[in-house]
Every structure is written in structure tokens, then in C-alpha cells.
PyMOL commands that place a pseudoatom at each C-alpha (Angstrom):
pseudoatom trace, name=CA, resn=ASP, resi=1, chain=A, elem=C, hetatm=0, pos=[-36.516, 48.390, 155.793]
pseudoatom trace, name=CA, resn=ALA, resi=2, chain=A, elem=C, hetatm=0, pos=[-33.326, 48.206, 157.858]
pseudoatom trace, name=CA, resn=HIS, resi=3, chain=A, elem=C, hetatm=0, pos=[-35.036, 49.710, 160.919]
pseudoatom trace, name=CA, resn=ALA, resi=4, chain=A, elem=C, hetatm=0, pos=[-38.191, 47.582, 160.811]
pseudoatom trace, name=CA, resn=GLY, resi=5, chain=A, elem=C, hetatm=0, pos=[-39.031, 45.787, 164.016]
pseudoatom trace, name=CA, resn=ARG, resi=6, chain=A, elem=C, hetatm=0, pos=[-36.882, 47.970, 166.225]
pseudoatom trace, name=CA, resn=GLY, resi=7, chain=A, elem=C, hetatm=0, pos=[-38.510, 48.958, 169.476]
pseudoatom trace, name=CA, resn=ALA, resi=8, chain=A, elem=C, hetatm=0, pos=[-37.670, 51.667, 171.930]
pseudoatom trace, name=CA, resn=GLU, resi=9, chain=A, elem=C, hetatm=0, pos=[-34.098, 52.036, 173.204]
pseudoatom trace, name=CA, resn=GLY, resi=10, chain=A, elem=C, hetatm=0, pos=[-32.387, 49.825, 170.610]
pseudoatom trace, name=CA, resn=GLU, resi=11, chain=A, elem=C, hetatm=0, pos=[-34.209, 46.581, 171.256]
pseudoatom trace, name=CA, resn=GLY, resi=12, chain=A, elem=C, hetatm=0, pos=[-33.355, 45.542, 167.704]
pseudoatom trace, name=CA, resn=LYS, resi=13, chain=A, elem=C, hetatm=0, pos=[-29.704, 44.986, 168.654]
pseudoatom trace, name=CA, resn=ARG, resi=14, chain=A, elem=C, hetatm=0, pos=[-30.224, 42.521, 171.493]
pseudoatom trace, name=CA, resn=PRO, resi=15, chain=A, elem=C, hetatm=0, pos=[-31.009, 39.378, 169.409]
pseudoatom trace, name=CA, resn=LYS, resi=16, chain=A, elem=C, hetatm=0, pos=[-27.785, 39.880, 167.447]
pseudoatom trace, name=CA, resn=LEU, resi=17, chain=A, elem=C, hetatm=0, pos=[-25.782, 40.013, 170.689]
pseudoatom trace, name=CA, resn=GLN, resi=18, chain=A, elem=C, hetatm=0, pos=[-27.483, 36.886, 171.933]
pseudoatom trace, name=CA, resn=GLN, resi=19, chain=A, elem=C, hetatm=0, pos=[-26.606, 35.088, 168.697]
pseudoatom trace, name=CA, resn=VAL, resi=20, chain=A, elem=C, hetatm=0, pos=[-22.944, 35.965, 169.145]
pseudoatom trace, name=CA, resn=ASP, resi=21, chain=A, elem=C, hetatm=0, pos=[-22.990, 34.767, 172.760]
pseudoatom trace, name=CA, resn=GLU, resi=22, chain=A, elem=C, hetatm=0, pos=[-24.843, 31.568, 171.893]
pseudoatom trace, name=CA, resn=ARG, resi=23, chain=A, elem=C, hetatm=0, pos=[-21.993, 30.469, 169.603]
pseudoatom trace, name=CA, resn=ASP, resi=24, chain=A, elem=C, hetatm=0, pos=[-19.827, 30.013, 172.699]
pseudoatom trace, name=CA, resn=GLU, resi=25, chain=A, elem=C, hetatm=0, pos=[-20.511, 26.347, 173.462]
pseudoatom trace, name=CA, resn=ASP, resi=26, chain=A, elem=C, hetatm=0, pos=[-18.432, 26.294, 176.665]
pseudoatom trace, name=CA, resn=ARG, resi=27, chain=A, elem=C, hetatm=0, pos=[-20.504, 28.968, 178.436]
pseudoatom trace, name=CA, resn=ASP, resi=28, chain=A, elem=C, hetatm=0, pos=[-22.782, 28.448, 181.389]
pseudoatom trace, name=CA, resn=ASP, resi=29, chain=A, elem=C, hetatm=0, pos=[-26.115, 30.281, 181.781]
pseudoatom trace, name=CA, resn=GLU, resi=30, chain=A, elem=C, hetatm=0, pos=[-24.865, 32.630, 184.513]
pseudoatom trace, name=CA, resn=THR, resi=31, chain=A, elem=C, hetatm=0, pos=[-21.970, 33.864, 182.342]
pseudoatom trace, name=CA, resn=PHE, resi=32, chain=A, elem=C, hetatm=0, pos=[-24.335, 34.330, 179.413]
pseudoatom trace, name=CA, resn=ALA, resi=33, chain=A, elem=C, hetatm=0, pos=[-26.699, 36.482, 181.512]
pseudoatom trace, name=CA, resn=ILE, resi=34, chain=A, elem=C, hetatm=0, pos=[-23.861, 38.758, 182.589]
pseudoatom trace, name=CA, resn=ARG, resi=35, chain=A, elem=C, hetatm=0, pos=[-22.493, 39.199, 179.076]
pseudoatom trace, name=CA, resn=ALA, resi=36, chain=A, elem=C, hetatm=0, pos=[-25.903, 39.811, 177.542]
pseudoatom trace, name=CA, resn=ASP, resi=37, chain=A, elem=C, hetatm=0, pos=[-26.697, 42.626, 180.000]
pseudoatom trace, name=CA, resn=ALA, resi=38, chain=A, elem=C, hetatm=0, pos=[-23.241, 44.197, 180.244]
pseudoatom trace, name=CA, resn=CYS, resi=39, chain=A, elem=C, hetatm=0, pos=[-23.657, 46.356, 177.144]
pseudoatom trace, name=CA, resn=TYR, resi=40, chain=A, elem=C, hetatm=0, pos=[-26.943, 47.749, 178.460]
pseudoatom trace, name=CA, resn=VAL, resi=41, chain=A, elem=C, hetatm=0, pos=[-25.388, 48.590, 181.827]
pseudoatom trace, name=CA, resn=MET, resi=42, chain=A, elem=C, hetatm=0, pos=[-22.521, 50.348, 180.047]
pseudoatom trace, name=CA, resn=ALA, resi=43, chain=A, elem=C, hetatm=0, pos=[-24.947, 52.261, 177.824]
pseudoatom trace, name=CA, resn=ARG, resi=44, chain=A, elem=C, hetatm=0, pos=[-26.893, 53.476, 180.854]
pseudoatom trace, name=CA, resn=ALA, resi=45, chain=A, elem=C, hetatm=0, pos=[-23.686, 54.460, 182.647]
pseudoatom trace, name=CA, resn=CYS, resi=46, chain=A, elem=C, hetatm=0, pos=[-22.610, 56.480, 179.594]
pseudoatom trace, name=CA, resn=GLU, resi=47, chain=A, elem=C, hetatm=0, pos=[-26.022, 58.142, 179.447]
pseudoatom trace, name=CA, resn=LEU, resi=48, chain=A, elem=C, hetatm=0, pos=[-25.837, 59.132, 183.116]
pseudoatom trace, name=CA, resn=PHE, resi=49, chain=A, elem=C, hetatm=0, pos=[-22.275, 60.386, 182.685]
pseudoatom trace, name=CA, resn=ALA, resi=50, chain=A, elem=C, hetatm=0, pos=[-23.320, 62.546, 179.711]
pseudoatom trace, name=CA, resn=MET, resi=51, chain=A, elem=C, hetatm=0, pos=[-26.289, 63.934, 181.638]
pseudoatom trace, name=CA, resn=ASP, resi=52, chain=A, elem=C, hetatm=0, pos=[-24.088, 64.780, 184.636]
pseudoatom trace, name=CA, resn=MET, resi=53, chain=A, elem=C, hetatm=0, pos=[-21.437, 66.471, 182.500]
pseudoatom trace, name=CA, resn=THR, resi=54, chain=A, elem=C, hetatm=0, pos=[-24.109, 68.458, 180.659]
pseudoatom trace, name=CA, resn=LYS, resi=55, chain=A, elem=C, hetatm=0, pos=[-25.536, 69.697, 183.964]
pseudoatom trace, name=CA, resn=ARG, resi=56, chain=A, elem=C, hetatm=0, pos=[-22.079, 70.587, 185.272]
pseudoatom trace, name=CA, resn=SER, resi=57, chain=A, elem=C, hetatm=0, pos=[-21.302, 72.397, 181.991]
pseudoatom trace, name=CA, resn=GLU, resi=58, chain=A, elem=C, hetatm=0, pos=[-24.543, 74.370, 182.290]
pseudoatom trace, name=CA, resn=LEU, resi=59, chain=A, elem=C, hetatm=0, pos=[-23.504, 75.450, 185.793]
pseudoatom trace, name=CA, resn=VAL, resi=60, chain=A, elem=C, hetatm=0, pos=[-20.159, 76.666, 184.410]
pseudoatom trace, name=CA, resn=LEU, resi=61, chain=A, elem=C, hetatm=0, pos=[-22.046, 78.602, 181.726]
pseudoatom trace, name=CA, resn=GLU, resi=62, chain=A, elem=C, hetatm=0, pos=[-24.280, 80.254, 184.330]
pseudoatom trace, name=CA, resn=ASP, resi=63, chain=A, elem=C, hetatm=0, pos=[-21.272, 81.117, 186.515]
pseudoatom trace, name=CA, resn=ASN, resi=64, chain=A, elem=C, hetatm=0, pos=[-19.540, 82.702, 183.517]
pseudoatom trace, name=CA, resn=LYS, resi=65, chain=A, elem=C, hetatm=0, pos=[-22.657, 84.732, 182.715]
pseudoatom trace, name=CA, resn=ARG, resi=66, chain=A, elem=C, hetatm=0, pos=[-22.790, 85.995, 186.303]
pseudoatom trace, name=CA, resn=ALA, resi=67, chain=A, elem=C, hetatm=0, pos=[-19.100, 86.909, 186.185]
pseudoatom trace, name=CA, resn=ARG, resi=68, chain=A, elem=C, hetatm=0, pos=[-19.731, 88.975, 183.036]
pseudoatom trace, name=CA, resn=GLY, resi=69, chain=A, elem=C, hetatm=0, pos=[-22.603, 90.738, 184.775]
pseudoatom trace, name=CA, resn=GLU, resi=70, chain=A, elem=C, hetatm=0, pos=[-25.349, 89.139, 182.697]
pseudoatom trace, name=CA, resn=ARG, resi=71, chain=A, elem=C, hetatm=0, pos=[-28.529, 88.043, 184.400]
pseudoatom trace, name=CA, resn=ALA, resi=72, chain=A, elem=C, hetatm=0, pos=[-28.607, 84.303, 184.860]
pseudoatom trace, name=CA, resn=GLY, resi=73, chain=A, elem=C, hetatm=0, pos=[-31.365, 82.701, 182.843]
pseudoatom trace, name=CA, resn=HIS, resi=74, chain=A, elem=C, hetatm=0, pos=[-32.077, 85.980, 181.017]
pseudoatom trace, name=CA, resn=ALA, resi=75, chain=A, elem=C, hetatm=0, pos=[-31.021, 84.989, 177.527]
pseudoatom trace, name=CA, resn=LYS, resi=76, chain=A, elem=C, hetatm=0, pos=[-30.612, 81.503, 176.194]
pseudoatom trace, name=CA, resn=SER, resi=77, chain=A, elem=C, hetatm=0, pos=[-26.989, 80.584, 175.719]
pseudoatom trace, name=CA, resn=GLN, resi=78, chain=A, elem=C, hetatm=0, pos=[-25.461, 77.568, 174.074]
pseudoatom trace, name=CA, resn=LEU, resi=79, chain=A, elem=C, hetatm=0, pos=[-22.890, 75.412, 175.757]
pseudoatom trace, name=CA, resn=LYS, resi=80, chain=A, elem=C, hetatm=0, pos=[-19.456, 75.801, 174.278]
pseudoatom trace, name=CA, resn=VAL, resi=81, chain=A, elem=C, hetatm=0, pos=[-16.590, 73.371, 174.288]
pseudoatom trace, name=CA, resn=GLN, resi=82, chain=A, elem=C, hetatm=0, pos=[-14.824, 75.574, 176.812]
pseudoatom trace, name=CA, resn=ASP, resi=83, chain=A, elem=C, hetatm=0, pos=[-17.752, 75.169, 179.253]
pseudoatom trace, name=CA, resn=VAL, resi=84, chain=A, elem=C, hetatm=0, pos=[-17.493, 71.379, 179.028]
pseudoatom trace, name=CA, resn=LEU, resi=85, chain=A, elem=C, hetatm=0, pos=[-13.713, 71.453, 179.397]
pseudoatom trace, name=CA, resn=CYS, resi=86, chain=A, elem=C, hetatm=0, pos=[-13.998, 73.655, 182.474]
pseudoatom trace, name=CA, resn=ALA, resi=87, chain=A, elem=C, hetatm=0, pos=[-16.588, 71.278, 183.972]
pseudoatom trace, name=CA, resn=ILE, resi=88, chain=A, elem=C, hetatm=0, pos=[-14.249, 68.339, 183.361]
pseudoatom trace, name=CA, resn=ASP, resi=89, chain=A, elem=C, hetatm=0, pos=[-11.372, 70.253, 184.943]
pseudoatom trace, name=CA, resn=ASN, resi=90, chain=A, elem=C, hetatm=0, pos=[-13.485, 70.986, 188.053]
pseudoatom trace, name=CA, resn=THR, resi=91, chain=A, elem=C, hetatm=0, pos=[-14.820, 67.429, 188.515]
pseudoatom trace, name=CA, resn=ASP, resi=92, chain=A, elem=C, hetatm=0, pos=[-12.704, 65.027, 190.556]
pseudoatom trace, name=CA, resn=TYR, resi=93, chain=A, elem=C, hetatm=0, pos=[-13.943, 61.820, 188.984]
pseudoatom trace, name=CA, resn=CYS, resi=94, chain=A, elem=C, hetatm=0, pos=[-13.072, 63.149, 185.502]
pseudoatom trace, name=CA, resn=ASP, resi=95, chain=A, elem=C, hetatm=0, pos=[-9.333, 63.155, 186.163]
pseudoatom trace, name=CA, resn=PHE, resi=96, chain=A, elem=C, hetatm=0, pos=[-8.931, 60.553, 183.416]
pseudoatom trace, name=CA, resn=LEU, resi=97, chain=A, elem=C, hetatm=0, pos=[-10.006, 63.235, 180.903]
pseudoatom trace, name=CA, resn=LEU, resi=98, chain=A, elem=C, hetatm=0, pos=[-7.587, 65.952, 182.054]
pseudoatom trace, name=CA, resn=ASP, resi=99, chain=A, elem=C, hetatm=0, pos=[-5.071, 65.105, 179.310]
pseudoatom trace, name=CA, resn=LEU, resi=100, chain=A, elem=C, hetatm=0, pos=[-7.737, 66.007, 176.749]
pseudoatom trace, name=CA, resn=VAL, resi=101, chain=A, elem=C, hetatm=0, pos=[-8.541, 69.261, 178.523]
pseudoatom trace, name=CA, resn=HIS, resi=102, chain=A, elem=C, hetatm=0, pos=[-4.943, 70.378, 178.711]
pseudoatom trace, name=CA, resn=ALA, resi=103, chain=A, elem=C, hetatm=0, pos=[-4.172, 69.246, 175.152]
pseudoatom trace, name=CA, resn=ARG, resi=104, chain=A, elem=C, hetatm=0, pos=[-6.985, 71.490, 173.973]
pseudoatom trace, name=CA, resn=ASP, resi=105, chain=A, elem=C, hetatm=0, pos=[-5.476, 74.435, 175.884]
pseudoatom trace, name=CA, resn=ASP, resi=106, chain=A, elem=C, hetatm=0, pos=[-2.148, 74.130, 174.008]
for i in range(1, 106): cmd.bond("trace and resi %d" % i, "trace and resi %d" % (i + 1))
show_as sticks, trace
zoom trace
């Protein structure tokens, strides 16, 4: 089975990364430790970014429901692309995504 031996949170991928790093004969142990953990730090950062944008998008959805006169939390609503785009547009640290937001508006 292709997924046999995989633990929680993608532990099955780490040995493969270590094998790639171990082929570099000119490395020192400190450099190896940084490279081996960098992908996990990036994965966690992406997870936190996605969680933050989801929360901000939910706030946009609730604000839009209030503006339409609906009771907040009354009926379940699904996030729409427009909610996410509005959250990106209203978030300072997402300026690097503004080209995508405005391209979608065209």
C-alpha cells in the first residue's frame, strides 16, 4: 500500500527529504537541521495563513448578512469567493494578493 507506514501530519515524507539532503556531501550538521525543518515551518505558516483568511472571510460574510438585514448566525451560509476576495482586499499584509483580487473583478 502506498500509504502504509504514514503517521499523523505527513510523517511519511520526512525520510525522503532527509535522503535528498544527505546526498549533499559538503553540508554541515547545522545546515542540514535548518533545511530538514524548513518545509515543516512553511507548512505550518501556510496553515495559519489559511486559518486566518478563513476567519476574516467569515467576518465579511457576517457583515454582509447584517447589511442585508439577516440575523447573524441565524442560517448557515457558505463562504463564497467574493467573501475571501473582500477579506484579502481589507487585510494589509495581503497586499501581495491584490493583483489577483482586482483581476477577478475585471
